[in-house]
TIDRENGU-621905 format. One record per residue: residue number from 0; residue in three letters; x, y, z of N, C-alpha, C, CB in turn. Coordinates in steps of 0.001 Angstrom, whole numbers. Each point is the difference from the previous one (the first is absolute). Glycine has a CB too. Example, Ala and Ser with C-alpha at 12.3 -4.5 7.8 and 13.67 -1.06 7.14 Angstrom:
<recs>
{0, "ALA", {13190, -5690, 7800}, {-890, 1190, 0}, {900, 1200, 0}, {-1892, -1173, 1246}}
{1, "SER", {1542, 2223, -1966}, {820, 1190, 60}, {-770, 1090, 730}, {1184, -628, -2145}}
</recs>
This chain:
<recs>
{0, "UNK", {8573, -90668, 160228}, {1134, -1239, -355}, {-69, -1421, 445}, {1366, 1765, 102}}
{1, "UNK", {-2764, -1712, 541}, {-409, -1576, 113}, {-713, 300, -2228}, {-1161, -778, 4222}}
{2, "UNK", {866, 1651, -4254}, {-1065, -201, -1087}, {1332, -1069, -1200}, {-2122, 3121, 412}}
{3, "UNK", {3144, -2065, -516}, {937, -396, -1135}, {739, -1805, 1036}, {826, 3611, -1427}}
{4, "UNK", {-165, -3550, 2159}, {-253, -1107, 190}, {-571, -1076, -114}, {543, 1109, 492}}
{5, "UNK", {-1835, -1219, -129}, {-958, -739, -245}, {40, -569, -1807}, {-1303, 1471, 2311}}
{6, "UNK", {1464, -123, -3265}, {-22, -235, -993}, {999, -1143, -687}, {-985, 2214, 342}}
{7, "UNK", {2512, -1358, 43}, {851, -844, 378}, {73, -1379, -330}, {-94, 1465, 1371}}
{8, "UNK", {-868, -2110, 407}, {-761, -1391, -82}, {195, -646, -1169}, {-1650, 733, 1310}}
{9, "UNK", {512, -304, -1665}, {-1217, -85, -772}, {826, -133, -1488}, {-1978, 1583, 1719}}
{10, "UNK", {3134, -614, -2096}, {787, -639, -1007}, {802, -728, 206}, {-284, 1324, -855}}
{11, "UNK", {562, -1551, 1967}, {804, -1002, -637}, {-28, -1472, 664}, {1433, 2000, -678}}
{12, "UNK", {-3223, -1919, 938}, {-775, -1506, -49}, {188, 162, -1224}, {-1810, -547, 1766}}
{13, "UNK", {853, 1301, -2763}, {154, 161, -927}, {629, -984, -907}, {-263, 1866, 1018}}
{14, "UNK", {1275, -1303, -1025}, {1984, 98, -705}, {112, -1616, 320}, {1599, 2962, 981}}
{15, "UNK", {-1997, -3540, 280}, {340, -1324, 470}, {-1230, -1236, -1329}, {724, 1225, 3508}}
{16, "UNK", {-2188, -405, -3446}, {-229, -1126, 158}, {507, -119, -1947}, {-2199, -242, 2741}}
{17, "UNK", {2286, 1425, -3442}, {-6, -205, -740}, {1429, -390, -1469}, {-2213, 1106, 1672}}
{18, "UNK", {2977, -867, 29}, {1479, -1374, -556}, {-371, -1360, 393}, {2168, 1534, 548}}
{19, "UNK", {-2902, -1658, 15}, {-291, -1731, 26}, {-917, -119, -832}, {406, -645, 2200}}
{20, "UNK", {-983, 1399, -2807}, {-827, -80, -1447}, {1022, -262, -1021}, {-1872, 1711, 577}}
{21, "UNK", {2262, -1034, -536}, {1338, -164, -1126}, {586, -814, -27}, {389, 1524, -19}}
{22, "UNK", {225, -2063, 1243}, {998, -1081, -43}, {-989, -1554, -155}, {2033, 1665, 1741}}
{23, "UNK", {-2815, -1696, -1395}, {-1303, -961, -318}, {65, -199, -1500}, {-1643, 912, 1943}}
{24, "UNK", {1470, 372, -2770}, {-156, -386, -1297}, {1405, -81, -846}, {-2384, 1044, 243}}
{25, "UNK", {3531, -904, 442}, {1410, -292, -655}, {23, -1242, 488}, {1323, 2158, -107}}
{26, "UNK", {-1857, -2861, 1059}, {277, -1394, 474}, {-964, -834, -817}, {750, 628, 2445}}
{27, "UNK", {-2185, -446, -3261}, {-1053, -377, -1101}, {939, -28, -871}, {-2219, 966, 492}}
{28, "UNK", {2447, 65, -1311}, {42, -207, -1576}, {1679, -1040, 327}, {-1569, 3034, -1576}}
{29, "UNK", {2485, -2705, 2374}, {1570, -809, -115}, {-613, -1179, 199}, {2010, 1498, 998}}
{30, "UNK", {-2968, -2118, -1113}, {-605, -966, 132}, {478, -1062, -1585}, {-2054, 1609, 1873}}
{31, "UNK", {2239, -3138, -2011}, {580, -233, -1173}, {-1730, -810, -354}, {3500, -185, 389}}
{32, "UNK", {-3852, 62, 95}, {-893, -1564, 110}, {-1865, 1354, 237}, {2669, -2978, 2103}}
{33, "UNK", {-3592, 2593, -3064}, {-1453, 541, 216}, {-61, 706, -1222}, {-257, 262, 2585}}
{34, "UNK", {-752, 886, -2497}, {-328, 1051, -420}, {424, 1528, 184}, {-1326, -1688, 31}}
{35, "UNK", {2742, 1828, -193}, {406, 805, 103}, {1054, 388, -1136}, {-836, -473, 2212}}
{36, "UNK", {1229, 1616, -1660}, {831, 759, -1418}, {1434, -588, -584}, {-992, 2240, 1013}}
{37, "UNK", {1987, -3128, -56}, {1032, -465, -221}, {-106, -1691, -753}, {763, 1875, 2079}}
{38, "UNK", {-2226, -2102, -1129}, {-111, -1808, -761}, {-750, -76, -1044}, {26, -1174, 1962}}
{39, "UNK", {-322, 2747, -2386}, {-532, -384, -1631}, {680, 492, -771}, {-1991, -91, 262}}
{40, "UNK", {3536, 1235, -364}, {1084, -376, -461}, {678, -1070, 354}, {-64, 1840, -280}}
{41, "UNK", {-76, -2756, 1121}, {849, -1561, -298}, {-548, -9, -645}, {742, -1288, 1327}}
{42, "UNK", {-1888, 541, -1723}, {-635, -769, 18}, {-137, 313, -1987}, {-1038, -184, 3249}}
{43, "UNK", {1413, 1665, -3213}, {-454, -152, -1790}, {1485, 263, -774}, {-2890, 1263, 114}}
{44, "UNK", {3870, -1126, 1164}, {1190, -688, -173}, {371, -1023, -432}, {35, 923, 1128}}
{45, "UNK", {-308, -1726, -684}, {276, -1686, 235}, {-1297, -965, -596}, {1437, 613, 2481}}
{46, "UNK", {-2086, 280, -3236}, {-1288, -188, -1203}, {769, 64, -1535}, {-2128, 1486, 1646}}
{47, "UNK", {3072, 102, -1602}, {264, 199, -1099}, {1575, -1515, -406}, {-1260, 3393, 417}}
{48, "UNK", {2427, -2794, 825}, {630, -1405, -580}, {-91, -1384, -559}, {508, 1097, 1116}}
{49, "UNK", {-1868, -1686, -376}, {-585, -1640, -360}, {-250, 303, -1420}, {-1367, -966, 2324}}
{50, "UNK", {535, 2297, -2264}, {-424, -105, -1565}, {1442, 198, -1300}, {-2720, 1272, 1074}}
{51, "UNK", {3144, -335, -604}, {1210, -162, -964}, {946, -1375, 27}, {5, 2577, 293}}
{52, "UNK", {-66, -3441, 614}, {709, -958, 286}, {-353, -984, -784}, {344, 707, 1975}}
{53, "UNK", {-2336, -1009, -1919}, {-126, -693, -864}, {-266, 44, -1435}, {-263, -490, 1831}}
{54, "UNK", {342, 1851, -2117}, {-205, 311, -1325}, {1699, -573, -1025}, {-2107, 2495, 1065}}
{55, "UNK", {3501, -1602, 16}, {1721, -709, -421}, {-632, -2075, -375}, {2305, 2263, 2679}}
{56, "UNK", {-2851, -2426, -1313}, {248, -1727, 109}, {-922, -161, -1287}, {256, -862, 2996}}
{57, "UNK", {-1283, 1455, -3688}, {-1119, -772, -1093}, {1286, 612, -767}, {-3350, -63, 382}}
{58, "UNK", {4003, 1264, -733}, {575, -338, -1202}, {970, -954, -49}, {-510, 1939, -478}}
{59, "UNK", {1553, -1886, 1471}, {1047, -1547, 309}, {-758, -1076, -761}, {884, 452, 2687}}
{60, "UNK", {-1846, -719, -1584}, {-401, -1881, 93}, {-1192, -171, -1838}, {-416, -310, 4151}}
{61, "UNK", {142, 1687, -4061}, {-1463, -532, -768}, {-1046, -323, 880}, {1198, -1023, -1743}}
{62, "UNK", {-1679, 1018, 3028}, {-682, -413, 860}, {-902, 1094, 566}, {1687, -1692, 270}}
{63, "UNK", {-2722, 1412, -911}, {-1130, 1292, 963}, {-114, -384, 1260}, {-1629, 559, -1733}}
{64, "UNK", {1133, 889, 2011}, {484, 288, 1696}, {-949, -1266, 1035}, {312, 3346, -433}}
{65, "UNK", {-1701, -2589, -169}, {-683, -1710, 463}, {865, -1375, -304}, {-2394, 1036, -678}}
{66, "UNK", {3017, -1436, -173}, {399, -862, -352}, {1775, -508, 1614}, {-1593, 1032, -3460}}
{67, "UNK", {1575, 276, 3735}, {866, 375, 771}, {199, -213, 1208}, {-174, 1063, -1272}}
{68, "UNK", {-1755, -712, 1768}, {478, -275, 1470}, {-958, -1487, -444}, {402, 2831, 2086}}
{69, "UNK", {-856, -3164, -2538}, {-572, -1971, -335}, {1517, -350, 399}, {-2135, -417, -2665}}
{70, "UNK", {3424, 888, 1682}, {864, -1240, 382}, {939, 529, 1213}, {39, -1118, -2596}}
{71, "UNK", {-365, 2332, 3124}, {629, 18, 1968}, {-859, -542, 772}, {1051, 2114, 118}}
{72, "UNK", {-2561, -2399, -674}, {-1149, -880, 750}, {377, -1128, 282}, {-1581, 886, -956}}
{73, "UNK", {2051, -1668, -398}, {874, -1215, 208}, {1086, -36, 405}, {-894, -560, -1256}}
{74, "UNK", {1767, 990, 1148}, {1032, 259, 804}, {-45, -193, 1241}, {378, 1211, -1345}}
{75, "UNK", {-1029, 43, 1668}, {68, -679, 1851}, {-919, -786, 391}, {762, 1832, 843}}
{76, "UNK", {-1333, -2612, -1638}, {-491, -1314, 288}, {-1753, 389, 227}, {2660, -1117, 1267}}
{77, "UNK", {-3056, 2204, -997}, {-1565, 405, 641}, {-745, -493, -1479}, {423, 2617, 2017}}
{78, "UNK", {-464, -3213, -2975}, {-951, -1039, -716}, {660, -454, -679}, {-1780, 761, -12}}
</recs>
């Protein structure tokens, strides 16, 4: 009977260890910054949005994307 209870204790401690590791991994994966899956997905979506916005603006205004960037920088007073 003591062998069974020892095994149960070992299994419970192992289960708790794995649970802590799983929770730590889930928390790491939820981060929006750094090299995590979610942050890379967000970065890709933002990049796609701004490329499309730049291309549509180029079609409507005739101003290339580098010219648009220059206009924004001049408007903000950086140069």
